[in-house]
Structure formats: structure tokens, C-alpha cells
All heavy atoms as TSV, in Angstrom:
chain	resi	resn	atom	element	x	y	z
A	1	MET	N	N	71.884	33.481	-123.971
A	1	MET	CA	C	72.794	32.365	-123.824
A	1	MET	C	C	72.349	31.520	-122.628
A	1	MET	O	O	72.064	32.045	-121.567
A	1	MET	CB	C	74.197	32.909	-123.606
A	1	MET	CG	C	75.240	31.875	-123.628
A	1	MET	SD	S	75.405	31.270	-125.287
A	1	MET	CE	C	77.046	30.741	-125.283
A	2	LYS	N	N	72.288	30.235	-122.834
A	2	LYS	CA	C	71.872	29.320	-121.779
A	2	LYS	C	C	73.045	28.476	-121.307
A	2	LYS	O	O	73.990	28.229	-122.041
A	2	LYS	CB	C	70.745	28.412	-122.267
A	2	LYS	CG	C	69.449	29.152	-122.453
A	2	LYS	CD	C	68.995	29.665	-121.119
A	2	LYS	CE	C	67.794	30.546	-121.198
A	2	LYS	NZ	N	67.449	31.102	-119.910
A	3	ALA	N	N	72.948	28.006	-120.076
A	3	ALA	CA	C	74.038	27.269	-119.443
A	3	ALA	C	C	74.284	25.907	-120.070
A	3	ALA	O	O	75.415	25.461	-120.152
A	3	ALA	CB	C	73.758	27.106	-117.954
A	4	ASP	N	N	73.212	25.255	-120.489
A	4	ASP	CA	C	73.385	23.915	-121.043
A	4	ASP	C	C	72.258	23.607	-122.025
A	4	ASP	O	O	71.350	24.415	-122.225
A	4	ASP	CB	C	73.453	22.866	-119.936
A	4	ASP	CG	C	72.223	22.840	-119.037
A	4	ASP	OD1	O	71.124	23.235	-119.483
A	4	ASP	OD2	O	72.351	22.406	-117.887
A	5	ASN	N	N	72.327	22.432	-122.641
A	5	ASN	CA	C	71.345	22.045	-123.644
A	5	ASN	C	C	69.943	21.926	-123.058
A	5	ASN	O	O	68.963	22.280	-123.718
A	5	ASN	CB	C	71.748	20.727	-124.298
A	5	ASN	CG	C	73.026	20.845	-125.091
A	5	ASN	OD1	O	73.523	21.944	-125.327
A	5	ASN	ND2	N	73.571	19.721	-125.501
A	6	TYR	N	N	69.841	21.452	-121.849
A	6	TYR	CA	C	68.535	21.315	-121.195
A	6	TYR	C	C	67.862	22.678	-121.089
A	6	TYR	O	O	66.691	22.828	-121.420
A	6	TYR	CB	C	68.710	20.670	-119.823
A	6	TYR	CG	C	67.414	20.516	-119.060
A	6	TYR	CD1	C	66.496	19.533	-119.416
A	6	TYR	CD2	C	67.107	21.359	-117.999
A	6	TYR	CE1	C	65.295	19.392	-118.728
A	6	TYR	CE2	C	65.917	21.224	-117.306
A	6	TYR	CZ	C	65.019	20.244	-117.675
A	6	TYR	OH	O	63.836	20.116	-116.995
A	7	ASP	N	N	68.592	23.682	-120.642
A	7	ASP	CA	C	68.031	25.026	-120.532
A	7	ASP	C	C	67.652	25.588	-121.898
A	7	ASP	O	O	66.639	26.276	-122.034
A	7	ASP	CB	C	69.014	25.971	-119.843
A	7	ASP	CG	C	69.046	25.809	-118.342
A	7	ASP	OD1	O	68.106	25.217	-117.777
A	7	ASP	OD2	O	70.020	26.275	-117.722
A	8	ALA	N	N	68.452	25.304	-122.907
A	8	ALA	CA	C	68.158	25.794	-124.249
A	8	ALA	C	C	66.858	25.175	-124.776
A	8	ALA	O	O	66.010	25.873	-125.344
A	8	ALA	CB	C	69.310	25.479	-125.189
A	9	ILE	N	N	66.673	23.884	-124.566
A	9	ILE	CA	C	65.458	23.201	-125.019
A	9	ILE	C	C	64.246	23.704	-124.252
A	9	ILE	O	O	63.189	23.976	-124.833
A	9	ILE	CB	C	65.619	21.672	-124.907
A	9	ILE	CG1	C	66.684	21.198	-125.901
A	9	ILE	CG2	C	64.287	20.959	-125.150
A	9	ILE	CD1	C	67.152	19.787	-125.668
A	10	ARG	N	N	64.381	23.879	-122.954
A	10	ARG	CA	C	63.287	24.420	-122.137
A	10	ARG	C	C	62.910	25.828	-122.586
A	10	ARG	O	O	61.733	26.188	-122.614
A	10	ARG	CB	C	63.671	24.446	-120.661
A	10	ARG	CG	C	63.600	23.092	-120.003
A	10	ARG	CD	C	63.767	23.175	-118.486
A	10	ARG	NE	N	62.665	23.954	-117.928
A	10	ARG	CZ	C	62.808	25.093	-117.251
A	10	ARG	NH1	N	64.002	25.617	-117.060
A	10	ARG	NH2	N	61.773	25.724	-116.772
A	11	SER	N	N	63.893	26.631	-122.959
A	11	SER	CA	C	63.614	27.996	-123.421
A	11	SER	C	C	62.746	27.993	-124.673
A	11	SER	O	O	61.926	28.890	-124.869
A	11	SER	CB	C	64.915	28.740	-123.706
A	11	SER	OG	O	65.600	29.004	-122.506
A	12	ALA	N	N	62.930	26.992	-125.510
A	12	ALA	CA	C	62.169	26.907	-126.755
A	12	ALA	C	C	60.813	26.229	-126.572
A	12	ALA	O	O	59.988	26.270	-127.490
A	12	ALA	CB	C	62.980	26.147	-127.798
A	13	THR	N	N	60.567	25.635	-125.416
A	13	THR	CA	C	59.324	24.881	-125.224
A	13	THR	C	C	58.541	25.423	-124.032
A	13	THR	O	O	57.719	26.320	-124.190
A	13	THR	CB	C	59.625	23.378	-125.059
A	13	THR	OG1	O	60.550	23.187	-123.977
A	13	THR	CG2	C	60.201	22.781	-126.335
A	14	SER	N	N	58.770	24.917	-122.851
A	14	SER	CA	C	57.957	25.286	-121.687
A	14	SER	C	C	58.112	26.748	-121.284
A	14	SER	O	O	57.131	27.396	-120.918
A	14	SER	CB	C	58.263	24.372	-120.498
A	14	SER	OG	O	59.625	24.455	-120.138
A	15	VAL	N	N	59.308	27.290	-121.360
A	15	VAL	CA	C	59.506	28.698	-120.990
A	15	VAL	C	C	58.813	29.606	-122.002
A	15	VAL	O	O	58.137	30.573	-121.614
A	15	VAL	CB	C	61.013	29.032	-120.857
A	15	VAL	CG1	C	61.226	30.510	-120.662
A	15	VAL	CG2	C	61.630	28.236	-119.709
A	16	ALA	N	N	58.937	29.307	-123.293
A	16	ALA	CA	C	58.265	30.111	-124.325
A	16	ALA	C	C	56.749	30.061	-124.146
A	16	ALA	O	O	56.070	31.089	-124.297
A	16	ALA	CB	C	58.666	29.622	-125.707
A	17	ALA	N	N	56.214	28.894	-123.832
A	17	ALA	CA	C	54.776	28.771	-123.609
A	17	ALA	C	C	54.343	29.628	-122.423
A	17	ALA	O	O	53.323	30.331	-122.487
A	17	ALA	CB	C	54.393	27.309	-123.384
A	18	ALA	N	N	55.104	29.593	-121.347
A	18	ALA	CA	C	54.773	30.380	-120.159
A	18	ALA	C	C	54.836	31.884	-120.442
A	18	ALA	O	O	53.945	32.639	-120.028
A	18	ALA	CB	C	55.714	30.015	-119.012
A	19	ILE	N	N	55.849	32.325	-121.138
A	19	ILE	CA	C	55.990	33.751	-121.471
A	19	ILE	C	C	54.789	34.235	-122.281
A	19	ILE	O	O	54.333	35.371	-122.119
A	19	ILE	CB	C	57.308	34.001	-122.236
A	19	ILE	CG1	C	58.486	33.861	-121.278
A	19	ILE	CG2	C	57.311	35.368	-122.917
A	19	ILE	CD1	C	59.835	33.862	-121.964
A	20	ASN	N	N	54.273	33.369	-123.127
A	20	ASN	CA	C	53.144	33.732	-123.980
A	20	ASN	C	C	51.784	33.399	-123.368
A	20	ASN	O	O	50.757	33.514	-124.030
A	20	ASN	CB	C	53.289	33.051	-125.344
A	20	ASN	CG	C	54.398	33.670	-126.145
A	20	ASN	OD1	O	54.265	34.793	-126.633
A	20	ASN	ND2	N	55.523	32.983	-126.265
A	21	GLY	N	N	51.777	32.986	-122.111
A	21	GLY	CA	C	50.529	32.684	-121.422
A	21	GLY	C	C	49.820	31.451	-121.943
A	21	GLY	O	O	48.610	31.320	-121.816
A	22	LEU	N	N	50.578	30.513	-122.503
A	22	LEU	CA	C	49.994	29.311	-123.095
A	22	LEU	C	C	50.398	28.023	-122.374
A	22	LEU	O	O	50.215	26.927	-122.905
A	22	LEU	CB	C	50.404	29.216	-124.575
A	22	LEU	CG	C	49.917	30.361	-125.458
A	22	LEU	CD1	C	50.586	30.306	-126.823
A	22	LEU	CD2	C	48.407	30.326	-125.586
A	23	GLU	N	N	50.924	28.152	-121.174
A	23	GLU	CA	C	51.427	26.966	-120.476
A	23	GLU	C	C	50.355	25.945	-120.154
A	23	GLU	O	O	50.663	24.778	-119.927
A	23	GLU	CB	C	52.190	27.345	-119.199
A	23	GLU	CG	C	51.349	28.024	-118.147
A	23	GLU	CD	C	51.257	29.530	-118.292
A	23	GLU	OE1	O	51.618	30.082	-119.334
A	23	GLU	OE2	O	50.812	30.161	-117.331
A	24	ASP	N	N	49.074	26.338	-120.177
A	24	ASP	CA	C	48.005	25.355	-119.946
A	24	ASP	C	C	47.675	24.558	-121.203
A	24	ASP	O	O	46.981	23.553	-121.135
A	24	ASP	CB	C	46.752	26.037	-119.407
A	24	ASP	CG	C	46.194	27.094	-120.350
A	24	ASP	OD1	O	46.975	27.702	-121.112
A	24	ASP	OD2	O	44.972	27.324	-120.321
A	25	LYS	N	N	48.217	24.987	-122.361
A	25	LYS	CA	C	47.941	24.307	-123.627
A	25	LYS	C	C	49.191	23.741	-124.288
A	25	LYS	O	O	49.108	22.769	-125.028
A	25	LYS	CB	C	47.303	25.281	-124.615
A	25	LYS	CG	C	45.958	25.776	-124.195
A	25	LYS	CD	C	45.423	26.742	-125.218
A	25	LYS	CE	C	44.097	27.312	-124.739
A	25	LYS	NZ	N	43.557	28.284	-125.671
A	26	LEU	N	N	50.343	24.360	-124.061
A	26	LEU	CA	C	51.573	24.026	-124.784
A	26	LEU	C	C	52.771	23.952	-123.848
A	26	LEU	O	O	52.701	24.349	-122.704
A	26	LEU	CB	C	51.885	25.117	-125.826
A	26	LEU	CG	C	50.854	25.468	-126.862
A	26	LEU	CD1	C	51.302	26.699	-127.630
A	26	LEU	CD2	C	50.632	24.315	-127.801
A	27	GLY	N	N	53.891	23.488	-124.388
A	27	GLY	CA	C	55.166	23.600	-123.688
A	27	GLY	C	C	55.702	22.340	-123.054
A	27	GLY	O	O	56.903	22.202	-122.874
A	28	THR	N	N	54.821	21.432	-122.671
A	28	THR	CA	C	55.244	20.165	-122.074
A	28	THR	C	C	54.366	19.045	-122.619
A	28	THR	O	O	53.269	19.297	-123.112
A	28	THR	CB	C	55.126	20.188	-120.529
A	28	THR	OG1	O	53.774	20.471	-120.175
A	28	THR	CG2	C	56.055	21.220	-119.907
A	29	LEU	N	N	54.850	17.832	-122.518
A	29	LEU	CA	C	54.056	16.670	-122.946
A	29	LEU	C	C	53.243	16.182	-121.758
A	29	LEU	O	O	53.770	15.543	-120.852
A	29	LEU	CB	C	54.965	15.556	-123.462
A	29	LEU	CG	C	55.714	15.863	-124.748
A	29	LEU	CD1	C	56.664	14.720	-125.087
A	29	LEU	CD2	C	54.755	16.104	-125.888
A	30	GLN	N	N	51.957	16.532	-121.768
A	30	GLN	CA	C	51.053	16.129	-120.703
A	30	GLN	C	C	49.677	15.853	-121.297
A	30	GLN	O	O	49.313	16.455	-122.311
A	30	GLN	CB	C	50.912	17.253	-119.669
A	30	GLN	CG	C	52.165	17.504	-118.856
A	30	GLN	CD	C	51.943	18.637	-117.880
A	30	GLN	OE1	O	51.993	19.789	-118.263
A	30	GLN	NE2	N	51.689	18.290	-116.624
A	31	PRO	N	N	48.906	14.966	-120.667
A	31	PRO	CA	C	47.548	14.704	-121.157
A	31	PRO	C	C	46.738	15.998	-121.228
A	31	PRO	O	O	46.809	16.840	-120.330
A	31	PRO	CB	C	46.963	13.758	-120.107
A	31	PRO	CG	C	48.158	13.106	-119.480
A	31	PRO	CD	C	49.237	14.155	-119.499
A	32	GLY	N	N	46.019	16.151	-122.327
A	32	GLY	CA	C	45.163	17.311	-122.504
A	32	GLY	C	C	45.814	18.498	-123.182
A	32	GLY	O	O	45.142	19.448	-123.546
A	33	LYS	N	N	47.130	18.460	-123.342
A	33	LYS	CA	C	47.823	19.555	-124.011
A	33	LYS	C	C	48.009	19.229	-125.491
A	33	LYS	O	O	48.046	18.071	-125.886
A	33	LYS	CB	C	49.194	19.807	-123.378
A	33	LYS	CG	C	49.122	20.447	-122.018
A	33	LYS	CD	C	50.491	20.895	-121.577
A	33	LYS	CE	C	50.432	21.654	-120.272
A	33	LYS	NZ	N	51.770	22.160	-119.912
A	34	LEU	N	N	48.126	20.291	-126.287
A	34	LEU	CA	C	48.447	20.129	-127.699
A	34	LEU	C	C	49.900	19.712	-127.809
A	34	LEU	O	O	50.731	20.160	-127.017
A	34	LEU	CB	C	48.234	21.450	-128.436
A	34	LEU	CG	C	46.832	22.042	-128.347
A	34	LEU	CD1	C	46.816	23.429	-128.980
A	34	LEU	CD2	C	45.832	21.135	-129.030
A	35	ALA	N	N	50.225	18.873	-128.772
A	35	ALA	CA	C	51.610	18.426	-128.877
A	35	ALA	C	C	51.998	18.121	-130.305
A	35	ALA	O	O	51.335	17.357	-130.992
A	35	ALA	CB	C	51.843	17.187	-128.017
A	36	ASP	N	N	53.056	18.759	-130.744
A	36	ASP	CA	C	53.772	18.385	-131.946
A	36	ASP	C	C	55.123	17.898	-131.445
A	36	ASP	O	O	55.737	18.542	-130.599
A	36	ASP	CB	C	53.959	19.573	-132.888
A	36	ASP	CG	C	52.636	20.107	-133.417
A	36	ASP	OD1	O	51.647	19.360	-133.441
A	36	ASP	OD2	O	52.605	21.274	-133.820
A	37	VAL	N	N	55.559	16.754	-131.928
A	37	VAL	CA	C	56.769	16.134	-131.387
A	37	VAL	C	C	57.689	15.728	-132.521
A	37	VAL	O	O	57.227	15.238	-133.555
A	37	VAL	CB	C	56.407	14.880	-130.550
A	37	VAL	CG1	C	57.648	14.195	-130.015
A	37	VAL	CG2	C	55.468	15.239	-129.417
A	38	VAL	N	N	58.987	15.935	-132.320
A	38	VAL	CA	C	59.976	15.405	-133.251
A	38	VAL	C	C	60.813	14.369	-132.517
A	38	VAL	O	O	61.129	14.525	-131.340
A	38	VAL	CB	C	60.893	16.493	-133.855
A	38	VAL	CG1	C	60.116	17.426	-134.745
A	38	VAL	CG2	C	61.623	17.267	-132.795
A	39	VAL	N	N	61.123	13.286	-133.209
A	39	VAL	CA	C	62.000	12.242	-132.687
A	39	VAL	C	C	63.325	12.414	-133.411
A	39	VAL	O	O	63.367	12.438	-134.641
A	39	VAL	CB	C	61.411	10.838	-132.952
A	39	VAL	CG1	C	62.364	9.753	-132.463
A	39	VAL	CG2	C	60.040	10.713	-132.300
A	40	VAL	N	N	64.388	12.564	-132.646
A	40	VAL	CA	C	65.699	12.806	-133.240
A	40	VAL	C	C	66.621	11.619	-133.045
A	40	VAL	O	O	66.374	10.756	-132.196
A	40	VAL	CB	C	66.342	14.085	-132.654
A	40	VAL	CG1	C	65.495	15.305	-132.971
A	40	VAL	CG2	C	66.564	13.973	-131.163
A	41	ASP	N	N	67.673	11.586	-133.836
A	41	ASP	CA	C	68.671	10.524	-133.764
A	41	ASP	C	C	69.762	10.943	-132.792
A	41	ASP	O	O	70.694	11.636	-133.165
A	41	ASP	CB	C	69.255	10.261	-135.150
A	41	ASP	CG	C	70.246	9.122	-135.160
A	41	ASP	OD1	O	70.228	8.307	-134.214
A	41	ASP	OD2	O	71.028	9.033	-136.116
A	42	GLY	N	N	69.591	10.576	-131.539
A	42	GLY	CA	C	70.572	10.923	-130.525
A	42	GLY	C	C	69.927	11.623	-129.346
A	42	GLY	O	O	68.709	11.781	-129.282
A	43	ASN	N	N	70.746	12.045	-128.421
A	43	ASN	CA	C	70.285	12.692	-127.204
A	43	ASN	C	C	70.656	14.177	-127.251
A	43	ASN	O	O	71.830	14.526	-127.086
A	43	ASN	CB	C	70.920	12.022	-125.986
A	43	ASN	CG	C	70.427	12.604	-124.681
A	43	ASN	OD1	O	69.785	13.635	-124.642
A	43	ASN	ND2	N	70.747	11.923	-123.591
A	44	PRO	N	N	69.678	15.064	-127.456
A	44	PRO	CA	C	70.001	16.482	-127.541
A	44	PRO	C	C	70.524	17.073	-126.229
A	44	PRO	O	O	71.121	18.145	-126.239
A	44	PRO	CB	C	68.688	17.134	-127.967
A	44	PRO	CG	C	67.631	16.163	-127.592
A	44	PRO	CD	C	68.260	14.801	-127.667
A	45	LEU	N	N	70.331	16.377	-125.126
A	45	LEU	CA	C	70.908	16.857	-123.868
A	45	LEU	C	C	72.426	16.693	-123.854
A	45	LEU	O	O	73.129	17.444	-123.190
A	45	LEU	CB	C	70.285	16.133	-122.675
A	45	LEU	CG	C	68.787	16.338	-122.495
A	45	LEU	CD1	C	68.290	15.536	-121.299
A	45	LEU	CD2	C	68.438	17.794	-122.370
A	46	GLU	N	N	72.915	15.716	-124.610
A	46	GLU	CA	C	74.353	15.491	-124.707
A	46	GLU	C	C	74.967	16.224	-125.893
A	46	GLU	O	O	76.101	16.685	-125.820
A	46	GLU	CB	C	74.639	13.998	-124.820
A	46	GLU	CG	C	74.260	13.217	-123.584
A	46	GLU	CD	C	74.392	11.714	-123.774
A	46	GLU	OE1	O	74.842	11.269	-124.840
A	46	GLU	OE2	O	74.023	10.991	-122.837
A	47	ASP	N	N	74.213	16.303	-127.014
A	47	ASP	CA	C	74.718	16.928	-128.239
A	47	ASP	C	C	73.568	17.673	-128.907
A	47	ASP	O	O	72.710	17.058	-129.525
A	47	ASP	CB	C	75.291	15.865	-129.175
A	47	ASP	CG	C	75.781	16.424	-130.502
A	47	ASP	OD1	O	75.851	17.659	-130.661
A	47	ASP	OD2	O	76.092	15.604	-131.380
A	48	ILE	N	N	73.528	18.989	-128.774
A	48	ILE	CA	C	72.416	19.787	-129.278
A	48	ILE	C	C	72.263	19.661	-130.793
A	48	ILE	O	O	71.175	19.861	-131.330
A	48	ILE	CB	C	72.552	21.267	-128.841
A	48	ILE	CG1	C	71.210	22.014	-128.961
A	48	ILE	CG2	C	73.648	21.961	-129.620
A	48	ILE	CD1	C	70.165	21.581	-128.005
A	49	ASP	N	N	73.318	19.299	-131.502
A	49	ASP	CA	C	73.237	19.141	-132.957
A	49	ASP	C	C	72.317	17.996	-133.381
A	49	ASP	O	O	71.912	17.934	-134.539
A	49	ASP	CB	C	74.627	18.951	-133.569
A	49	ASP	CG	C	75.463	20.212	-133.490
A	49	ASP	OD1	O	74.869	21.320	-133.514
A	49	ASP	OD2	O	76.697	20.101	-133.399
A	50	THR	N	N	71.962	17.103	-132.463
A	50	THR	CA	C	71.058	16.008	-132.819
A	50	THR	C	C	69.678	16.525	-133.221
A	50	THR	O	O	68.955	15.822	-133.924
A	50	THR	CB	C	70.895	14.985	-131.677
A	50	THR	OG1	O	70.294	15.633	-130.554
A	50	THR	CG2	C	72.214	14.367	-131.291
A	51	ILE	N	N	69.327	17.732	-132.826
A	51	ILE	CA	C	68.009	18.249	-133.213
A	51	ILE	C	C	67.907	18.486	-134.713
A	51	ILE	O	O	66.806	18.647	-135.234
A	51	ILE	CB	C	67.617	19.526	-132.431
A	51	ILE	CG1	C	68.584	20.664	-132.716
A	51	ILE	CG2	C	67.516	19.230	-130.953
A	51	ILE	CD1	C	68.142	21.986	-132.153
A	52	SER	N	N	69.017	18.467	-135.401
A	52	SER	CA	C	68.984	18.610	-136.862
A	52	SER	C	C	68.839	17.251	-137.557
A	52	SER	O	O	68.688	17.198	-138.775
A	52	SER	CB	C	70.245	19.315	-137.362
A	52	SER	OG	O	71.381	18.526	-137.132
A	53	ARG	N	N	68.871	16.166	-136.784
A	53	ARG	CA	C	68.728	14.817	-137.353
A	53	ARG	C	C	67.367	14.236	-136.982
A	53	ARG	O	O	67.259	13.308	-136.192
A	53	ARG	CB	C	69.865	13.932	-136.870
A	53	ARG	CG	C	71.239	14.416	-137.332
A	53	ARG	CD	C	72.332	13.410	-137.110
A	53	ARG	NE	N	72.551	12.999	-135.742
A	53	ARG	CZ	C	73.424	13.568	-134.900
A	53	ARG	NH1	N	74.158	14.587	-135.286
A	53	ARG	NH2	N	73.581	13.085	-133.680
A	54	VAL	N	N	66.330	14.783	-137.579
A	54	VAL	CA	C	64.955	14.381	-137.285
A	54	VAL	C	C	64.640	13.055	-137.962
A	54	VAL	O	O	64.871	12.883	-139.153
A	54	VAL	CB	C	63.959	15.471	-137.739
A	54	VAL	CG1	C	62.530	15.021	-137.528
A	54	VAL	CG2	C	64.235	16.779	-136.994
A	55	ARG	N	N	64.112	12.106	-137.197
A	55	ARG	CA	C	63.751	10.786	-137.708
A	55	ARG	C	C	62.247	10.656	-137.940
A	55	ARG	O	O	61.804	9.997	-138.861
A	55	ARG	CB	C	64.207	9.681	-136.751
A	55	ARG	CG	C	65.690	9.593	-136.629
A	55	ARG	CD	C	66.285	9.169	-137.950
A	55	ARG	NE	N	67.734	9.213	-137.882
A	55	ARG	CZ	C	68.500	9.560	-138.895
A	55	ARG	NH1	N	67.978	9.910	-140.041
A	55	ARG	NH2	N	69.797	9.577	-138.766
A	56	MET	N	N	61.444	11.249	-137.064
A	56	MET	CA	C	59.988	11.208	-137.180
A	56	MET	C	C	59.422	12.527	-136.680
A	56	MET	O	O	60.004	13.159	-135.800
A	56	MET	CB	C	59.390	10.086	-136.329
A	56	MET	CG	C	59.613	8.695	-136.845
A	56	MET	SD	S	58.800	7.475	-135.783
A	56	MET	CE	C	60.090	7.219	-134.560
A	57	THR	N	N	58.273	12.895	-137.240
A	57	THR	CA	C	57.566	14.086	-136.790
A	57	THR	C	C	56.109	13.719	-136.562
A	57	THR	O	O	55.505	13.027	-137.373
A	57	THR	CB	C	57.644	15.195	-137.859
A	57	THR	OG1	O	59.007	15.474	-138.132
A	57	THR	CG2	C	56.962	16.468	-137.377
A	58	PHE	N	N	55.556	14.181	-135.455
A	58	PHE	CA	C	54.158	13.966	-135.143
A	58	PHE	C	C	53.500	15.335	-134.989
A	58	PHE	O	O	53.975	16.175	-134.208
A	58	PHE	CB	C	53.999	13.184	-133.832
A	58	PHE	CG	C	54.506	11.781	-133.917
A	58	PHE	CD1	C	55.850	11.495	-133.701
A	58	PHE	CD2	C	53.648	10.740	-134.219
A	58	PHE	CE1	C	56.334	10.189	-133.780
A	58	PHE	CE2	C	54.107	9.427	-134.291
A	58	PHE	CZ	C	55.452	9.160	-134.080
A	59	LEU	N	N	52.435	15.576	-135.726
A	59	LEU	CA	C	51.658	16.800	-135.629
A	59	LEU	C	C	50.260	16.441	-135.159
A	59	LEU	O	O	49.599	15.609	-135.775
A	59	LEU	CB	C	51.588	17.537	-136.966
A	59	LEU	CG	C	52.927	17.984	-137.544
A	59	LEU	CD1	C	52.726	18.588	-138.924
A	59	LEU	CD2	C	53.604	18.978	-136.629
A	60	ALA	N	N	49.867	17.034	-134.058
A	60	ALA	CA	C	48.545	16.746	-133.464
A	60	ALA	C	C	48.352	15.244	-133.251
A	60	ALA	O	O	47.279	14.705	-133.468
A	60	ALA	CB	C	47.434	17.322	-134.325
A	61	GLY	N	N	49.426	14.556	-132.885
A	61	GLY	CA	C	49.353	13.136	-132.588
A	61	GLY	C	C	49.419	12.201	-133.784
A	61	GLY	O	O	49.355	10.999	-133.615
A	62	LYS	N	N	49.562	12.767	-134.976
A	62	LYS	CA	C	49.617	11.928	-136.183
A	62	LYS	C	C	51.004	11.993	-136.790
A	62	LYS	O	O	51.573	13.068	-136.964
A	62	LYS	CB	C	48.585	12.398	-137.196
A	62	LYS	CG	C	47.186	12.208	-136.678
A	62	LYS	CD	C	46.178	12.568	-137.697
A	62	LYS	CE	C	44.856	12.311	-137.023
A	62	LYS	NZ	N	43.709	12.674	-137.481
A	63	ARG	N	N	51.525	10.815	-137.124
A	63	ARG	CA	C	52.853	10.752	-137.726
A	63	ARG	C	C	52.823	11.330	-139.126
A	63	ARG	O	O	51.978	10.990	-139.949
A	63	ARG	CB	C	53.361	9.315	-137.775
A	63	ARG	CG	C	54.771	9.248	-138.265
A	63	ARG	CD	C	55.338	7.873	-138.168
A	63	ARG	NE	N	56.689	7.882	-138.708
A	63	ARG	CZ	C	57.427	6.826	-138.851
A	63	ARG	NH1	N	56.965	5.649	-138.479
A	63	ARG	NH2	N	58.630	6.911	-139.344
A	64	MET	N	N	53.761	12.208	-139.384
A	64	MET	CA	C	53.889	12.824	-140.700
A	64	MET	C	C	55.004	12.118	-141.463
A	64	MET	O	O	55.915	11.557	-140.876
A	64	MET	CB	C	54.214	14.307	-140.571
A	64	MET	CG	C	53.236	15.078	-139.677
A	64	MET	SD	S	51.501	14.854	-140.055
A	64	MET	CE	C	51.371	15.756	-141.556
A	65	VAL	N	N	54.942	12.168	-142.761
A	65	VAL	CA	C	55.962	11.525	-143.592
A	65	VAL	C	C	57.002	12.540	-143.987
A	65	VAL	O	O	56.764	13.656	-144.216
A	65	VAL	CB	C	55.332	10.891	-144.840
A	65	VAL	CG1	C	56.386	10.297	-145.743
A	65	VAL	CG2	C	54.333	9.853	-144.418
């Protein structure tokens, strides 16, 4: 259980990467790192349910349909 939405999102991204020893390749959006990104309708920091409203997905920097 996490205190807030920010902690929950971090647990699924940067914290998970660090636990698995992959923080130099994954977990945050930085130059040189691998990145798959979803664009959602809304602010997941305010309402975590917005992560279910995906508008765009990018895999390896390419927009998917």
C-alpha cells in the first residue's frame, strides 16, 4: 500500500527498475534510456483511474495505433 498516487506510480516505474538492477536502462524518462510511454486523459497524480484512459502509446519512441 502506498501513501499517494505519486508513490504508486514510482513503485511501478523507477522503484521497480531499481529493484531489478535496471535503473541505468529503465524507470525514468531520460536521454539514453529505453522508454515506452502512455499518454492518458487526465492527471494520474490527482486521479489514479486516469491510467485506464489511454489516449496514445509509444513503444521504443514510435507511436502505436
